[in-house]
N, C-alpha and C positions, 0 to 999 in steps of 0.2 A: 504494500500500500504506500502510495506517495502522498506526503503531506506538504502543502504549500508553506514556504518559509514565512514566518511571522514573528513579530517582536512586540513587546509591551512593557508594562511597569507593574511591579508588585507594590501595592499600597492599600492598607486597610482604610475603610471610610473614616474611622475614628481619627486618622492622621491628617485629614483634611481640615482646613480652617473652619471654625464654626462659632456661632454667637452664644452658645449655651454650654461651654466647657469642653466640647469635643466636636469632631466632625460628625456629620450625619448624612442622611439621604436627600438633603435639600439642595439648594442652588449650587453649592461648592462641588457636590458630586457630579451634577450635570455639567458644570463648567470644566471639570477635570476630563470628562469624556470628550468635550469639545476640544480640549487641549491635545488629548491623545490623537484624535482625528487630525488635528492641524499639523502635528509633527510626524505624521505617517505611521503611527503605532496602531495596532489592531487588537491588542490583548490588554485586559485589565485583570491582574491576578490579585486576590485578596485572601486574608486569613478567614477562619470560620465566621459565619454570620450569626451564629447562635448567641444566646445570652452568656454573660460572663459568670464565672464561678469563683471559688477561692483564689485569692491572688489576682483578681480581676482578669482572669485568663479566659479567652474564648475556647480554649481546649479543655475546659472543665465545665461545660455548659449544663444547665439544668434540663436541657432537652436536646435530642438529636434532630428535632423537627422544627421547633419554634425559632423565630427570628429574635434578634437582639432589640428589645424595645427602646434601648438607649440610643439607637440609630434613627428613631423617628424624628422627622423634621417638625419641630414644634410650631414654626411659623406657618406651615401648611394647616395645622389645626386651628390657628388663629384666623387664617383666611377663610376657613370653612365655618367660622362662627362658634367654634367649640371652646376657644380661649379668647380672653379679652387682653387688651394691651396692659391692663393692670397686673395680669399674671406674671409679667416679666419685669415689673417695677423693682422688685427686690433681688434681681439676679446677682449672684456673687461675682466678685472680680475673678477673671479667668486669665491664666497664663497662656498667651497665644501659642507657646511652643511645647507645653506639657499639659497632660490631663491630670487633674486632681480628682481622683475617683471619690474621695471622701465627701466632696462638695457637689460634684457633677451628678453622681447617681441619685442622691435624694432630691436634688433640685429638679432633674428631669422627671423622675417618678411622680413628684408632687404635681408638676404641670399636667402630666397624663391623668393623674387622679382627679384633677379639676375638670379636665375635658370630658372624661367618661360619663358623668351624670348629665352633662349638658347634651351630649349625644343621645343618651338613653331617653331623655324626655323631649328632645326637640329635633331629632334627626329627620331629614326629609324622607319621603316614602322611598325614593330611589336608594338613598344611603342605607336605610333600614333593610330594604330587600337585598342589597349587596352584602351587608353584614350577615344576614340570615343565610344567604347562599354560601358565604365563606365558612360559617360555622358548620353547615351541613356537609360541605365538601371536604372539610378537614376534621370531621368528627372522630376519625380513627385515632388521632393523637391529641387534638385540641382539648377534648373534655378531660382527659387524664392530666394534661399539662396544666390547665387552668386550676383544677382542684389541687394539684400538687403545689403550685405556687401559692395558693391561698393558705394551705396547711403549713407550708414551709414558713410563711410569715407568722402565722399563729404560734408556731413552735420555736420562733426565734432562730430559725436556721439549723435547729438540732437535727441530727441524723434521723432519717425517716424510720429507721429500725427502732427508735426510742419513742415513737409517737403513741405507744400503747398497742396491744395485740390487735385490737379491732381495725385500726387504721394501717398499722404496719403490715398486717396480713390481708388487708382489703376485704374484711368481712362486709357483706352486702348491707347489713343494717347500719354499720359504722359509716360506710360511704354515703348512704342515703341521708343520714343525719348531718354529715359534714356538708353535703351539697346544699341542704336546706339552710344550715347555719351560716354558710359563707357564700350565699348566692350572689350577693352584691360584688364581693371581691372576685369571684369566679368570672362574673360578667366583665369586670374591669380587665382582667388578663386576656380574655377573649377579644375585647375591644382593642387592646394594644396590639395583639397579633394581626388583627384585620388592618389596622393602620400601617403596621410594618409591611405587610404583604402588598397592600395597595400602593404604597410609595415605592416599594422595590420593583413592582411590575412596571410602574411608570419610568423608573430609572433604566430598566433593562430595555424597554421599548426605545428610549432615547439612545442607548448604547448601540442597538442594532441599526438605528437610523443613521448612525455615524460610522458603521462598519466595524464596531468594536465588539469583540466577544469577551465574556466574563469567565475567568477561571476561578472556580470555587474550591474550597478546602474542606474535606471531610475527615475528621480525626477517626482513626480506625477504632479507638477505644472511647468509651463515654464515662462520664462521672458516676460514681456510686450514688451521690446525692442528686439524682435526676428523676424526672417523671418516668423515664423509660425503664430504669432498673426497678423502681417502686412498682410500676404497673405490670412488668413482665419479669419477675425475679427468677422464674424457671429457665430463662435464657442465659443466666449468668452463674458463675461459680461462687455461690454464697453458702455460708454455713447456716445452721439451724436458727441463728439469731438474726439472719439477714445481712450479716457482714461478709465482705469478700473473704473467701478461703485462700485465695491467691490473688496477687495483684500484678499489674503490668509494669514493665520497666524496660530498660535497654542496657545491654552489656557495656563494659568499658570500651571507649573508642577515642578518637582524636578530639572529641568535644569534652569528654569527662574521663579521667583516669580511673575513677571508681564506679562508673556507670551511673544510671539514674533510676530512682524508684518513683514511678508516676502515681501509683496508688489506685489506678482504675481497675475495676473487677474484670476478670477474663471471661470470655464467652464460653458457654457450654455448646460447643459446636455440634455435639450429637443432638441436642434439643433443637438447634436451628435446622439441622439436616432433616429431622423428623417432620418438620412443617414446611419443607421445601425452601428453606431460607427466606421465608415470607417477610420477616422483619427487615432483613437486608435489602430485599427487592423493593419493599416499600420505602426504605430510607433513601436508596439511590435514585429511585424514580422521583421521589419528592425533591431531592437535590437537583436532579437534571431538569426539573420544571423551573428551577430558579436560576441556574447558570448554564453555560454552554459546554464547559469542560470541567471535569472533576479531578482534583488531586486528592488521593487518599493518603493521609499523613502517617508516616512512621510504620510502614509495613513490617520493619524488622523488630519492632517492640515486642 
């Protein structure tokens, strides 16, 4: 197979200039695509687009499917009437060259929390229909993700295996009670995902209009503290308490003389094989709906 020669730039959207503490999917991302086109580049490679986990790393995301809500362009929400100018009046001072996650994360999440109820009570019929279609189309992961995020907040980020037997083992009565108790916050996380995917789709359309393809990054392992491991523990090597029985890492190499211990649970490949690798098929199909080329990170781990 012959591949046409192509070149581009590796740059995560957070590294773009942005008015709210970090780069996002707003005008700067669209302008970057224009720049790539102008200098004859046809590829934009980026790090994982999922949410950040411990250490603010996109490689320890709380979901293999959800987008990073911190990349949502807040100005777009204002233009759609879901935020007012007053929402940005107390914006913290931001270093244009560095991201201060301690201030950026709560600031952006609070703005999203202000937009969500405005959308819930005042969305147009078209937006409401688009949101409902999104939730239905992504129900296979969105429902578990939104509930997981709500419960993770309630438990202060504590390991899901410590949430009590009912929730940790996903007893139907416990899940039903949690969905009722946290309905508002579940709706919030679903709204955020819709905003992310809507803005991402617009960015990708713009990229294609300029002849730019996007290279995505899929970490081969996922975080233990994630909706995926919580929802499908049988697919991972966990002990009776829900903790990893073995964890991922990489042997010593020229990057590290002692090797690296990543801490991600390993897969139960026999369980994946028994269901025809359905989870992996779903994951890669989902990723390829977002990007044009996929890099699977750290096969040797």
